[in-house]
Backbone as JSON, one array per atom type, in Angstrom:
{
  "sequence": "XXXXXXXXXXXXXXXXXXXXXXXXXXXXXXXXXXXXXXXXXXXXXXXXXXXXXXXXXXXXXXXXXXXXXXXXXXXXXXXXX",
  "N": [[78.79, 97.79, 110.28], [76.93, 100.71, 110.82], [77.44, 104.06, 112.04], [76.39, 106.57, 111.86], [73.67, 108.28, 110.25], [73.41, 109.19, 106.94], [72.69, 112.53, 105.94], [71.4, 112.81, 103.52], [69.57, 110.74, 103.33], [67.43, 111.55, 104.86], [66.21, 113.31, 103.2], [64.61, 111.93, 101.51], [61.6, 112.11, 100.6], [59.48, 110.36, 100.0], [59.94, 108.11, 101.49], [58.96, 105.19, 103.1], [59.51, 102.97, 104.66], [61.96, 102.33, 107.0], [64.83, 100.92, 108.08], [67.21, 100.6, 110.4], [68.26, 98.89, 112.15], [70.28, 97.15, 114.59], [72.93, 98.37, 114.62], [75.44, 100.84, 115.29], [74.42, 103.28, 115.99], [74.09, 106.34, 117.6], [72.66, 108.68, 117.8], [69.88, 110.47, 116.42], [69.0, 112.6, 113.74], [67.3, 115.78, 113.81], [66.21, 116.15, 111.39], [64.82, 113.93, 110.65], [62.15, 114.3, 110.97], [61.26, 115.35, 108.6], [60.62, 113.29, 106.98], [57.89, 112.69, 106.03], [56.26, 110.7, 104.93], [56.86, 108.4, 106.21], [56.11, 105.22, 107.45], [56.91, 102.93, 108.8], [59.45, 102.55, 111.2], [62.38, 101.18, 112.11], [64.7, 100.73, 114.57], [65.95, 99.2, 116.43], [68.35, 97.77, 118.73], [70.57, 99.55, 118.83], [72.51, 102.39, 119.9], [71.05, 104.51, 120.78], [70.14, 107.26, 122.72], [68.37, 109.31, 123.08], [65.47, 110.78, 121.53], [64.76, 112.8, 118.67], [62.8, 115.83, 118.79], [61.33, 116.19, 116.54], [60.12, 113.81, 115.86], [57.5, 113.87, 116.52], [56.32, 114.96, 114.31], [55.86, 112.99, 112.5], [53.32, 111.98, 111.24], [52.22, 109.81, 109.85], [53.33, 107.56, 110.89], [53.22, 104.24, 111.88], [54.44, 101.95, 112.89], [56.9, 101.58, 115.25], [60.0, 100.69, 116.26], [62.13, 100.49, 118.81], [63.52, 98.94, 120.54], [66.05, 97.67, 122.78], [67.87, 99.89, 123.09], [69.23, 102.92, 124.49], [67.37, 104.59, 125.57], [65.72, 106.64, 127.86], [63.68, 108.38, 128.28], [60.92, 110.0, 126.61], [60.37, 112.52, 124.11], [58.09, 115.25, 124.64], [56.64, 115.78, 122.39], [55.98, 113.36, 121.34], [53.45, 112.76, 122.03], [51.91, 113.68, 119.98], [51.74, 111.79, 118.07]],
  "CA": [[77.86, 98.53, 111.12], [77.01, 102.15, 110.63], [77.39, 104.86, 113.26], [75.6, 107.76, 111.59], [72.79, 108.21, 109.09], [73.69, 110.31, 106.04], [71.59, 113.48, 105.85], [70.7, 112.64, 102.25], [68.45, 109.81, 103.53], [66.3, 112.29, 105.41], [65.62, 114.07, 102.11], [63.75, 111.04, 100.73], [60.24, 112.46, 101.04], [58.57, 109.24, 99.82], [60.41, 106.97, 102.27], [57.9, 104.63, 103.93], [60.06, 101.94, 105.53], [63.35, 102.68, 107.32], [65.34, 99.93, 109.03], [68.63, 100.81, 110.75], [68.44, 98.02, 113.31], [71.53, 96.43, 114.87], [74.11, 99.14, 114.23], [76.03, 101.56, 116.42], [73.91, 104.65, 115.87], [73.86, 106.88, 118.95], [71.72, 109.8, 117.76], [69.12, 110.7, 115.19], [68.9, 114.02, 113.39], [65.98, 116.41, 113.79], [65.75, 116.08, 110.0], [63.94, 112.77, 110.44], [60.78, 114.82, 110.92], [60.9, 115.7, 107.21], [60.21, 112.04, 106.3], [56.47, 112.71, 106.31], [55.59, 109.49, 104.44], [57.36, 107.24, 106.95], [55.1, 104.4, 108.09], [57.61, 102.02, 109.71], [60.81, 102.92, 111.55], [63.0, 100.14, 112.94], [66.03, 101.16, 115.01], [66.31, 98.39, 117.59], [69.72, 97.28, 118.83], [71.55, 100.61, 118.6], [72.98, 103.08, 121.12], [70.28, 105.75, 120.82], [69.8, 107.62, 124.09], [67.23, 110.23, 123.05], [64.85, 110.94, 120.23], [64.54, 114.21, 118.34], [61.43, 116.32, 118.94], [60.65, 116.14, 115.24], [59.38, 112.56, 115.73], [56.09, 114.23, 116.62], [55.85, 115.38, 112.99], [55.68, 111.8, 111.66], [51.9, 111.68, 111.41], [51.86, 108.54, 109.22], [54.08, 106.49, 111.53], [52.38, 103.21, 112.48], [55.28, 100.98, 113.56], [58.13, 102.16, 115.78], [60.76, 99.68, 117.0], [63.31, 101.1, 119.43], [63.99, 98.06, 121.62], [67.49, 97.5, 122.98], [68.6, 101.14, 122.97], [69.51, 103.52, 125.8], [66.37, 105.65, 125.74], [65.13, 106.64, 129.19], [62.48, 109.23, 128.25], [60.46, 110.38, 125.27], [60.04, 113.94, 124.03], [56.66, 115.53, 124.8], [56.04, 115.79, 121.05], [55.51, 112.02, 121.04], [52.01, 112.76, 122.23], [51.26, 114.07, 118.72], [51.69, 110.64, 117.15]],
  "C": [[78.05, 100.02, 110.89], [76.86, 102.87, 111.97], [76.55, 106.12, 113.09], [74.74, 107.53, 110.34], [73.11, 109.41, 108.21], [72.47, 111.22, 105.92], [70.78, 113.33, 104.58], [69.51, 111.67, 102.39], [67.22, 110.51, 104.07], [65.58, 113.1, 104.34], [64.69, 113.23, 101.25], [62.31, 111.19, 101.2], [59.25, 111.3, 100.93], [58.94, 108.01, 100.62], [59.3, 106.47, 103.21], [58.4, 103.64, 104.96], [61.54, 102.24, 105.74], [63.82, 101.71, 108.4], [66.85, 100.13, 109.22], [68.98, 99.96, 111.97], [69.84, 97.42, 113.37], [72.76, 97.11, 114.28], [74.69, 99.79, 115.48], [75.64, 103.03, 116.37], [73.57, 105.16, 117.27], [72.89, 108.05, 118.95], [71.05, 109.88, 116.39], [68.98, 112.19, 114.98], [67.45, 114.51, 113.49], [65.37, 116.32, 112.39], [64.85, 114.88, 109.74], [62.48, 113.2, 110.36], [60.33, 115.2, 109.53], [60.48, 114.47, 106.41], [58.73, 111.81, 106.55], [55.72, 111.45, 105.88], [55.96, 108.25, 105.24], [56.24, 106.53, 107.71], [55.72, 103.46, 109.11], [59.04, 102.49, 109.93], [61.35, 101.88, 112.53], [64.43, 100.55, 113.28], [66.46, 100.4, 116.26], [67.77, 97.97, 117.56], [70.78, 98.3, 118.45], [71.97, 101.21, 119.94], [72.24, 104.4, 121.33], [69.85, 106.05, 122.26], [68.64, 108.62, 124.17], [66.72, 110.37, 121.63], [64.64, 112.42, 119.94], [63.06, 114.58, 118.48], [60.63, 116.18, 117.66], [59.93, 114.81, 115.0], [57.88, 112.83, 115.81], [55.49, 114.67, 115.3], [55.54, 114.19, 112.08], [54.26, 111.26, 111.8], [51.49, 110.34, 110.82], [52.52, 107.33, 109.87], [53.13, 105.52, 112.25], [53.18, 102.2, 113.29], [56.58, 101.66, 113.98], [58.81, 101.12, 116.66], [62.05, 100.32, 117.51], [63.88, 100.21, 120.54], [65.51, 97.95, 121.61], [68.29, 98.73, 122.57], [68.81, 101.68, 124.38], [68.55, 104.65, 126.12], [65.73, 105.53, 127.12], [63.89, 107.52, 129.27], [62.15, 109.58, 126.8], [60.14, 111.87, 125.25], [58.51, 114.13, 124.12], [55.93, 115.5, 123.46], [55.56, 114.4, 120.62], [54.01, 111.9, 121.22], [51.23, 113.13, 120.98], [51.12, 112.9, 117.77], [50.38, 109.89, 117.29]]
}
């Protein structure tokens, strides 16, 4: 199980599918907003308590799976999706 996502993964500009489900990840970097091609993001079954504001920059995002985390609110930038 992984606990952090290496920053080098956020540099993959052509990344379309990202699945980090069922790990022990507690936070996501603001750098995720640079993954402009991302269409599906699966992060269910982690320890994530909040999402970075940069999620609002993911204009191509169609599928977002965050079930079974510790998220209690969403950033206002989510309205941009």
